[in-house]
C-alpha positions as CSV (number, residue, x, y, z in Angstrom):
1,M,24.3,-102.1,-12.9
2,T,22.3,-99.7,-10.7
3,T,24.8,-96.9,-10.5
4,W,23.4,-94.9,-13.4
5,L,19.8,-95.6,-12.2
6,R,20.7,-94.4,-8.7
7,A,22.2,-91.2,-10.1
8,L,19.0,-90.1,-11.9
9,P,17.4,-87.2,-9.9
10,K,14.1,-88.9,-9.1
11,A,10.8,-87.3,-8.1
12,E,8.5,-89.5,-6.0
13,L,4.9,-88.4,-6.7
14,H,2.9,-91.3,-5.3
15,L,4.0,-92.1,-1.8
16,H,1.9,-92.8,1.3
17,I,4.1,-91.8,4.2
18,E,2.3,-94.2,6.5
19,G,3.3,-96.9,4.0
20,T,7.0,-96.2,4.6
21,L,6.7,-97.6,8.2
22,E,9.4,-100.3,8.4
23,P,8.8,-103.1,11.0
24,E,11.9,-102.0,13.0
25,L,10.4,-98.5,13.5
26,M,7.0,-100.0,14.0
27,F,8.2,-101.9,17.0
28,A,10.2,-98.9,18.3
29,L,7.2,-96.6,18.2
30,A,5.0,-99.3,19.7
31,T,7.4,-99.4,22.7
32,R,7.5,-95.6,22.9
33,N,3.7,-95.3,22.9
34,G,2.7,-98.5,24.9
35,V,1.1,-100.2,21.9
36,T,0.9,-104.0,21.9
37,L,1.4,-105.4,18.4
38,P,-0.1,-108.7,17.3
39,Y,3.4,-109.8,16.1
40,E,6.2,-111.2,18.1
41,S,9.0,-110.0,15.9
42,V,10.1,-108.0,12.9
43,E,10.3,-111.2,10.9
44,A,6.7,-112.0,11.8
45,V,5.6,-108.7,10.5
46,R,7.4,-109.2,7.2
47,A,5.9,-112.6,6.9
48,A,2.5,-111.0,6.9
49,Y,3.2,-109.1,3.7
50,D,1.6,-111.7,1.5
51,F,-1.5,-109.9,0.2
52,E,-4.4,-111.2,-1.8
53,D,-5.5,-107.8,-3.0
54,L,-5.8,-104.1,-1.9
55,P,-8.3,-104.7,0.9
56,S,-6.1,-107.4,2.5
57,F,-3.2,-105.0,2.4
58,L,-5.2,-102.2,3.9
59,G,-6.1,-104.2,7.0
60,L,-2.4,-104.6,7.9
61,Y,-1.7,-101.0,6.8
62,Y,-4.2,-99.5,9.2
63,Q,-3.1,-101.8,11.9
64,G,0.6,-100.7,11.5
65,M,-0.2,-97.0,11.6
66,G,-1.8,-97.5,15.0
67,V,1.7,-96.9,16.5
68,L,1.7,-93.3,15.2
69,H,0.5,-91.0,18.0
70,T,2.6,-87.9,18.4
71,Q,4.2,-85.2,16.3
72,D,7.6,-86.8,17.0
73,D,6.3,-90.1,15.7
74,F,5.4,-88.6,12.3
75,Y,8.6,-86.7,12.2
76,D,10.7,-89.8,12.8
77,L,8.6,-91.8,10.3
78,A,9.2,-89.2,7.5
79,M,12.9,-88.7,8.4
80,A,13.5,-92.4,8.2
81,Y,11.9,-92.4,4.7
82,F,13.9,-89.3,3.6
83,A,17.2,-91.0,4.6
84,R,16.4,-94.1,2.5
85,A,15.1,-91.9,-0.4
86,R,18.3,-90.0,-0.6
87,E,20.2,-93.2,-1.1
88,D,17.9,-94.0,-4.0
89,G,18.7,-90.7,-5.7
90,V,15.4,-89.1,-4.8
91,V,15.5,-85.3,-5.0
92,H,11.8,-84.5,-4.5
93,V,9.0,-86.3,-2.6
94,E,5.3,-85.7,-2.5
95,L,4.0,-87.2,0.8
96,S,0.4,-88.3,1.0
97,F,-1.1,-88.8,4.4
98,D,-4.6,-89.8,5.6
99,P,-5.7,-87.6,8.5
100,Q,-9.0,-89.4,8.8
101,A,-7.2,-92.6,9.7
102,H,-5.5,-90.8,12.6
103,L,-8.4,-88.6,13.7
104,V,-10.6,-91.7,14.3
105,R,-7.8,-93.0,16.7
106,G,-7.9,-89.7,18.7
107,V,-4.7,-88.4,17.1
108,P,-5.1,-84.6,16.8
109,F,-4.6,-82.8,13.5
110,E,-1.4,-81.1,14.5
111,A,0.5,-84.3,15.1
112,P,0.7,-85.4,11.5
113,F,0.7,-81.9,10.0
114,E,3.4,-80.5,12.2
115,G,5.5,-83.6,12.4
116,L,5.5,-84.1,8.6
117,L,6.1,-80.4,7.9
118,A,9.1,-80.3,10.3
119,A,10.5,-83.4,8.6
120,C,10.1,-81.8,5.2
121,R,12.0,-78.7,6.3
122,E,14.8,-80.8,7.8
123,A,15.0,-83.0,4.7
124,R,15.5,-79.9,2.5
125,S,18.3,-78.6,4.7
126,R,20.0,-81.9,5.5
127,Y,19.5,-83.8,2.2
128,D,18.5,-81.1,-0.4
129,I,15.3,-83.1,-0.9
130,S,12.3,-80.8,-1.7
131,S,8.8,-81.9,-0.9
132,A,5.1,-81.4,-1.1
133,L,2.3,-82.4,1.2
134,I,-0.9,-84.1,-0.1
135,M,-3.8,-84.5,2.3
136,S,-5.8,-87.5,1.1
137,F,-9.4,-88.5,1.8
138,L,-10.5,-92.1,2.4
139,R,-12.9,-93.0,-0.4
140,D,-14.6,-95.8,1.7
141,R,-15.8,-93.2,4.2
142,D,-18.6,-90.6,3.9
143,P,-17.8,-87.7,1.5
144,A,-19.4,-85.4,4.1
145,E,-16.7,-86.4,6.5
146,A,-14.1,-85.6,4.0
147,L,-15.5,-82.1,3.6
148,E,-15.6,-81.6,7.4
149,V,-12.0,-82.8,7.7
150,F,-10.9,-80.4,5.0
151,E,-12.5,-77.5,6.9
152,Q,-10.9,-78.6,10.1
153,A,-7.6,-78.4,8.4
154,T,-8.1,-74.7,7.7
155,P,-5.0,-73.6,9.8
156,W,-2.8,-75.7,7.5
157,H,-4.5,-75.0,4.1
158,S,-1.5,-72.9,3.1
159,A,0.8,-75.9,3.7
160,I,-1.3,-78.3,1.6
161,D,0.0,-78.7,-2.0
162,A,-2.8,-80.9,-3.1
163,V,-5.7,-83.0,-1.9
164,G,-6.0,-86.7,-2.8
165,L,-8.3,-89.6,-2.8
166,D,-7.2,-93.1,-1.8
167,S,-8.1,-96.3,0.1
168,A,-10.3,-99.1,-1.2
169,E,-11.3,-98.3,-4.7
170,R,-13.8,-101.0,-5.7
171,D,-17.4,-99.9,-5.4
172,H,-16.4,-96.4,-4.3
173,P,-16.6,-94.1,-7.3
174,P,-14.6,-90.9,-7.1
175,G,-17.4,-88.6,-8.2
176,R,-18.9,-88.9,-4.7
177,F,-16.2,-86.5,-3.5
178,A,-16.8,-83.8,-6.1
179,E,-17.8,-81.3,-3.4
180,V,-14.7,-81.4,-1.3
181,F,-12.4,-81.3,-4.4
182,A,-14.3,-78.3,-5.7
183,R,-13.9,-76.6,-2.3
184,A,-10.1,-77.2,-2.4
185,R,-9.9,-76.0,-6.0
186,A,-11.7,-72.8,-5.0
187,L,-8.9,-72.2,-2.6
188,G,-6.2,-72.8,-5.2
189,I,-5.4,-76.4,-4.0
190,P,-5.3,-78.9,-6.9
191,G,-6.4,-82.5,-6.7
192,V,-5.1,-85.9,-7.5
193,A,-6.9,-89.2,-7.1
194,H,-6.4,-93.0,-7.1
195,A,-8.3,-94.5,-10.0
196,G,-7.9,-97.5,-12.3
197,E,-5.9,-99.7,-9.9
198,E,-8.6,-102.2,-8.8
199,G,-11.4,-100.0,-10.1
200,P,-12.4,-99.8,-13.7
201,A,-11.3,-97.4,-16.4
202,A,-14.6,-95.5,-15.8
203,Y,-13.3,-94.4,-12.5
204,I,-10.3,-92.7,-14.2
205,R,-12.7,-90.8,-16.5
206,E,-14.9,-89.9,-13.5
207,A,-11.9,-88.7,-11.4
208,W,-10.7,-86.6,-14.2
209,E,-14.0,-85.1,-15.1
210,A,-15.9,-84.9,-11.8
211,L,-13.0,-84.1,-9.5
212,E,-11.0,-82.2,-12.2
213,V,-7.8,-83.7,-10.9
214,C,-4.5,-82.9,-12.5
215,R,-2.9,-86.3,-12.0
216,I,-4.2,-89.9,-11.8
217,D,-2.6,-92.2,-9.2
218,H,-2.1,-95.7,-10.8
219,G,-4.4,-95.4,-13.8
220,V,-3.2,-98.7,-15.3
221,R,-6.6,-99.9,-16.3
222,C,-7.1,-96.9,-18.7
223,L,-6.0,-99.3,-21.5
224,E,-9.5,-100.9,-21.3
225,D,-10.9,-97.7,-22.8
226,P,-9.0,-96.6,-26.0
227,E,-10.9,-93.3,-26.3
228,L,-9.9,-92.5,-22.7
229,V,-6.3,-93.4,-23.5
230,A,-6.3,-91.0,-26.5
231,R,-7.7,-88.2,-24.3
232,L,-5.2,-88.8,-21.5
233,S,-2.4,-88.8,-24.0
234,D,-3.5,-85.7,-25.7
235,A,-3.9,-83.8,-22.4
236,R,-0.6,-85.2,-21.0
237,I,-2.3,-86.2,-17.8
238,P,0.4,-87.8,-15.6
239,L,-0.1,-91.4,-14.4
240,T,1.8,-92.1,-11.2
241,V,2.3,-95.8,-11.8
242,C,3.6,-98.1,-9.0
243,P,4.9,-101.3,-10.5
244,L,6.1,-103.3,-7.5
245,S,2.9,-102.3,-5.7
246,N,0.8,-103.6,-8.6
247,V,2.5,-107.0,-8.5
248,K,2.3,-107.2,-4.7
249,L,-1.5,-106.5,-4.7
250,K,-2.2,-108.8,-7.7
251,V,-3.2,-106.0,-10.1
252,T,-0.8,-108.0,-12.4
253,D,0.5,-111.4,-11.7
254,T,4.1,-110.6,-12.6
255,L,6.1,-107.5,-13.5
256,A,6.8,-109.0,-16.9
257,E,3.0,-108.9,-17.6
258,H,2.6,-105.3,-16.3
259,P,1.0,-102.9,-18.8
260,L,3.7,-100.3,-18.3
261,P,5.3,-100.9,-21.8
262,A,1.8,-100.6,-23.4
263,L,1.1,-97.4,-21.4
264,R,4.3,-95.9,-22.7
265,E,3.7,-97.1,-26.3
266,A,0.3,-95.5,-26.2
267,G,2.0,-92.1,-25.6
268,L,0.8,-91.8,-22.0
269,N,2.6,-89.6,-19.5
270,V,4.0,-92.3,-17.2
271,T,6.0,-91.8,-14.0
272,L,7.4,-94.5,-11.7
273,N,6.7,-94.5,-7.9
274,S,6.9,-96.8,-4.9
275,D,3.4,-96.3,-3.3
276,D,4.0,-98.0,0.1
277,P,7.6,-99.1,-0.1
278,A,7.8,-100.8,3.4
279,Y,5.0,-103.2,2.3
280,F,5.6,-103.6,-1.4
281,G,9.2,-104.7,-1.9
282,G,11.2,-101.5,-2.0
283,G,11.6,-97.8,-2.8
284,M,12.2,-95.8,-5.9
285,L,15.5,-97.4,-6.9
286,D,14.0,-100.9,-6.5
287,N,11.2,-100.0,-8.8
288,Y,13.6,-98.5,-11.4
289,V,15.8,-101.6,-11.3
290,A,12.9,-104.0,-11.5
291,C,11.6,-102.3,-14.6
292,H,15.0,-102.2,-16.1
293,E,15.3,-106.0,-15.6
294,A,11.8,-106.8,-16.7
295,F,11.5,-104.5,-19.8
296,G,15.1,-103.9,-20.8
297,W,14.5,-100.2,-20.8
298,T,17.5,-98.0,-21.6
299,R,18.8,-94.9,-19.8
300,D,16.9,-92.7,-22.2
301,D,13.6,-94.5,-21.2
302,F,14.3,-93.8,-17.6
303,I,15.3,-90.2,-18.3
304,D,12.0,-89.8,-20.1
305,M,9.9,-91.0,-17.2
306,T,12.0,-89.1,-14.6
307,R,11.5,-85.9,-16.7
308,N,7.7,-86.6,-16.7
309,A,7.8,-86.8,-12.9
310,L,9.8,-83.6,-12.5
311,Q,7.5,-81.7,-14.8
312,A,4.4,-83.0,-13.0
313,A,5.6,-82.3,-9.5
314,F,4.3,-79.6,-7.2
315,M,7.5,-77.7,-6.9
316,A,8.9,-74.2,-7.4
317,E,9.7,-73.5,-11.1
318,E,13.3,-72.6,-10.2
319,R,13.8,-75.9,-8.5
320,R,12.2,-77.8,-11.4
321,E,14.4,-76.1,-14.0
322,A,17.5,-76.9,-12.0
323,L,16.6,-80.5,-11.7
324,L,15.6,-80.9,-15.3
325,E,19.0,-79.5,-16.3
326,R,20.6,-82.4,-14.5
327,L,18.9,-84.8,-16.9
328,A,20.3,-83.0,-20.0
């Protein structure tokens, strides 16, 4: 049943590389770096993946990333993900990472940047997976800190394909980060932002207007605002929807109740993504299969969403055209 779904050349646009940390690698890196984990086994870690909401997940998420210390750690993390992604039929990945969450632990900038960039180069040569790097800011921290971090990243500005905004959404409106997004935009670096996951539809509108983002991560609550839906549809703003994540974090109780069919029926530019696959029940193929089973979508439906993702990706036009031809 999954053969034709696996064969689709998928682009993963909404992926937090720290959220790909499987328990086995977590324990291996903890041993490498002398970190004591509050879990006795891999099974105990997996048993903790029962989240009430986004904040309850973030506590475990930040705890897990505490094993990431060196450039080699980030390289190994990304290469482990790329190997799994290849098996899922992924041909392009946009890796978001949170430098603030590492800097506060004393991890220098060059560790995530150089480790991830080295892995991206290796994935292209070894697996023919192209990639883009998204440097995200934590919305529950001071916007002034985000601006400072962006300036500290100056040596790597040419390697940043976009800036992003993530972490706890509720009570943290995106407009507070307008200055750093404007600074990035002035340098030719586009922006994406999480909005409308646990936050209201108004946050989607604010991210689009105040931050001038070119994509909305999640965006499922846009349906609460019909006028916004019409504008998003007309402008073809991509929504990077993460169905298994939304179920795991109680955005929707079950996948059968997910607003994905309504989003597509409204003419919105929907893409499918895995978000934090190690914590949320699987990677891209798992999300495709789950949606096929829940909604009865056909091959044409998945080709449509895969095409949306390829067209919205930060990639060279020659690469995009070649991948789109594979969908014909």
